[in-house]
C-alpha positions in Angstrom: 44.8 47.2 17.9 47.2 48.3 20.6 50.1 45.9 21.4 49.0 45.5 25.0 45.5 44.4 23.9 46.9 42.0 21.2 49.1 40.4 23.8 46.2 40.0 26.3 43.9 38.5 23.7 46.6 36.1 22.5 47.3 34.9 26.0 43.7 34.5 27.1 42.3 34.6 30.6 44.6 33.9 33.6 44.5 30.2 34.7 44.4 29.1 38.4 44.0 25.8 40.2 41.9 25.3 43.3 41.3 22.4 45.6 37.6 21.9 46.3 35.3 19.4 48.1 32.8 17.6 45.9 29.3 16.8 46.9 30.4 13.3 48.0 33.1 14.7 50.3 36.1 14.0 48.0 38.8 16.5 47.2 39.3 17.5 43.6 41.6 20.0 41.8 39.7 22.4 39.6 41.3 24.5 36.9 39.6 27.9 36.4 40.1 30.5 33.7 39.3 34.0 34.9 36.7 34.8 32.2 35.3 31.2 31.7 32.8 29.2 33.7 31.9 25.5 33.3 28.9 23.6 34.7 26.4 26.5 34.8 23.6 24.9 32.9 22.8 22.4 35.8 22.8 25.4 38.2 20.3 27.2 35.9 18.2 24.1 35.8 18.0 23.9 39.6 17.2 27.5 39.9 14.3 27.2 37.4 13.0 24.2 39.3 13.1 26.2 42.5 11.5 29.3 41.1 7.8 29.0 41.6 7.1 31.6 38.8 8.5 29.2 36.2 5.9 26.9 34.6 8.3 25.1 32.2 11.9 25.5 31.2 14.1 24.0 28.5 17.9 24.1 28.6 20.7 23.2 26.1 23.5 20.8 26.7 25.5 21.3 29.9 28.7 21.0 27.9 28.6 24.7 26.9 30.8 27.1 28.8 30.0 30.6 29.7 32.8 32.9 28.4 32.8 36.6 29.1 35.0 39.5 28.2 38.2 40.3 30.1 38.8 43.6 31.9 39.6 46.4 29.4 39.2 44.3 26.3 36.2 46.2 24.9 33.5 44.9 22.6 34.4 41.5 21.3 31.0 39.9 22.0 30.8 38.2 18.6 34.0 36.3 19.2 33.1 35.4 22.8 29.8 33.9 21.5 31.7 31.9 18.9 34.0 30.6 21.7 30.9 29.5 23.6 29.6 27.6 20.6 33.0 26.1 20.1 33.1 25.0 23.7 30.1 22.8 23.0 31.6 21.4 19.8 34.8 20.5 21.6 33.4 19.0 24.7 30.7 17.0 22.9 33.2 15.6 20.4 30.9 16.7 17.5 31.9 17.0 13.9 34.6 19.6 13.5 36.0 19.4 17.0 39.4 18.4 15.7 39.8 21.8 14.0 40.1 23.6 17.4 43.0 23.7 19.7 42.9 22.0 23.1 42.8 25.4 24.8 41.0 28.2 23.0 40.7 29.3 20.3 41.6 32.8 21.2 40.1 35.9 19.6 43.2 36.3 17.5 43.0 32.7 16.3 39.3 33.2 15.5 40.2 36.3 13.4 42.6 34.2 11.4 40.0 31.4 10.9 37.4 33.9 9.7 39.8 35.5 7.3 40.6 32.0 6.0 36.9 31.3 5.6 36.6 34.5 3.5 39.6 33.3 1.4 37.6 30.1 0.7 34.6 32.1 -0.4 32.3 31.8 2.6 30.4 35.0 3.2 33.4 36.8 1.7 31.4 40.1 1.4 32.2 40.5 5.0 35.8 41.3 4.1 34.6 44.0 1.7 32.3 45.5 4.4 34.8 45.4 7.2 38.1 45.9 5.2 39.4 42.9 7.1 39.4 42.1 10.8 42.9 40.6 11.5 44.5 42.4 14.5 41.6 44.9 14.7 38.8 45.7 17.1 36.1 45.7 14.4 32.8 44.1 15.3 31.7 40.8 13.7 28.3 39.2 13.6 26.3 36.2 12.5 27.7 36.1 8.9 31.2 35.8 10.2 30.2 33.1 12.7 28.5 31.2 9.9 31.5 31.6 7.6 33.8 30.1 10.2 31.7 27.0 10.9 30.9 26.4 7.2 34.6 26.6 6.2 35.3 23.9 8.7 32.6 21.6 7.4 30.4 22.1 10.5 26.8 22.3 9.3 24.9 25.3 10.6 21.7 27.3 9.8 21.5 31.0 10.0 18.2 32.9 9.8 16.8 36.4 10.2 13.6 37.1 12.1 12.3 40.6 11.2 9.2 42.2 12.5 6.2 41.8 10.3 2.8 43.5 10.1 1.2 40.5 11.9 4.0 39.4 14.2 6.5 41.3 16.4 10.1 40.3 16.0 10.3 39.2 19.7 7.3 36.9 19.3 8.8 35.3 16.1 12.0 34.8 18.2 10.1 33.1 21.0 8.3 30.8 18.6 11.5 29.8 16.8 13.5 29.2 20.0 10.7 27.3 21.7 10.3 25.0 18.7 14.0 24.4 18.7 14.0 23.2 22.3 10.7 21.3 22.1 12.1 19.3 19.1 14.4 17.5 21.5 11.6 16.5 23.9 8.9 13.8 23.7 5.5 15.4 23.4 4.2 13.6 26.4 7.0 14.7 28.6 5.5 17.2 31.1 8.6 17.6 33.3 8.9 21.2 34.6 12.6 21.6 33.7 14.1 19.7 30.8 17.8 19.5 30.1 18.5 18.6 26.4 21.7 17.6 24.5 21.1 20.5 22.0 23.8 23.0 21.1 23.4 26.6 22.3 22.3 29.2 19.7 24.2 32.2 18.5 21.9 35.2 19.0 22.3 38.7 17.4 20.4 41.9 17.6 21.5 45.4 16.8 24.6 46.3 18.6 25.1 43.1 20.6 25.1 39.3 20.5 24.6 36.6 23.2 24.4 32.9 23.4 20.9 31.3 24.0 21.1 28.4 26.4 17.5 28.0 27.3 13.8 29.0 27.1 11.3 29.3 29.8 7.5 29.9 30.2 6.3 31.7 33.3 3.1 31.0 35.2 1.6 34.3 33.9 2.0 33.2 30.3 5.1 35.3 29.5 8.3 33.9 28.1 12.0 34.4 28.6 15.2 33.5 26.7 17.9 32.2 29.0 21.3 33.5 27.8 25.0 33.6 28.5 25.8 37.3 27.9 29.6 37.8 27.2 29.3 41.3 28.7 28.8 39.9 32.2 31.0 37.8 34.4 29.6 34.9 36.5 28.7 36.2 39.9 30.3 34.7 43.1 26.8 33.7 44.2 26.4 31.5 41.1 29.9 30.1 41.3 29.1 28.9 44.8 26.3 26.9 43.5 28.4 24.9 41.0 28.7 21.3 42.2 26.9 22.2 45.5 23.3 21.4 46.5 22.6 24.5 48.6 19.1 25.9 48.0 19.3 29.6 47.4 16.9 31.9 49.3 16.0 33.8 46.1 16.4 31.9 42.8 14.6 34.7 40.9 17.3 37.2 41.8 20.0 34.8 40.6 18.2 34.1 37.3 17.7 37.7 36.5 21.1 38.1 34.9 20.3 35.2 32.5 16.8 36.2 31.5 15.9 38.3 28.5 12.2 38.9 28.2 9.8 41.1 26.2 10.7 44.4 28.0 14.2 44.0 26.6 13.5 42.2 23.3 10.6 44.4 22.1 13.1 47.3 21.5 14.5 45.5 18.5 12.9 45.0 15.1 15.0 42.2 13.8 17.0 39.3 15.2 19.5 36.8 13.8 20.0 33.2 14.9 22.8 30.7 14.1 22.2 27.1 15.0 24.6 24.2 14.7 23.1 21.3 12.8 25.4 18.5 14.1 25.4 15.4 16.1 28.2 13.4 17.7 30.1 11.1 15.2 29.7 8.3 17.8 25.9 8.8 17.8 25.9 8.6 14.0 27.8 5.4 14.1 25.1 3.7 16.2 
């Protein structure tokens, strides 16, 4: 890894502070990180509500943050998705949140944590396969994410969804993700758009990974995953909708960047999912 990249990854995105007017007319100071966006889930929920082609939509907890790559960093999508999962852990105060720094963790810190997980015997074959990842640009995937969370005592479940003779991989993926979100909803609830408290899902296919934040059923019977893709930065149009109640003229256009449907997914024969199986300690105490 070149020294300039190591320095950039160790520092993280540039931080700025802006004064904004809230929906109730008050002034507030908002800290922003150039490659991170908070409060996007409520915006997606409103767009799904306004899109007449959506029959039903389910979304994960609004506490997850969209984190994308920085300019010139290259392909660190696996790390960026781990950061998105960690953003939920930290903000929800779930088991294991104390293991992560107040800001971050950075990609370099995640590399150290994964190497430590291998030292402890969690999915340690990854070290043999990669030759080690510290201070490198080597790709990581679901096994490394699973090793990191397991080494910190954060329960998680990883599974593979291959294509079978009777079921396409994308259909198996739809069923699994739909069941996940529906598990948090009362059967009698027929609300069009449902926001849950569920964690997001780490999602891997050949060559790329994303973070699943929702699932939707269209009025024509088709389905979409709703994802945060670390390859893409939040658009200015989406940022303008955060904390605002302006009705966009074309919600479908804004949702396009977050939808992954059959035309995209059917190209792949196998998928991997990693789900965090945790609740808040406070919730357990009650």
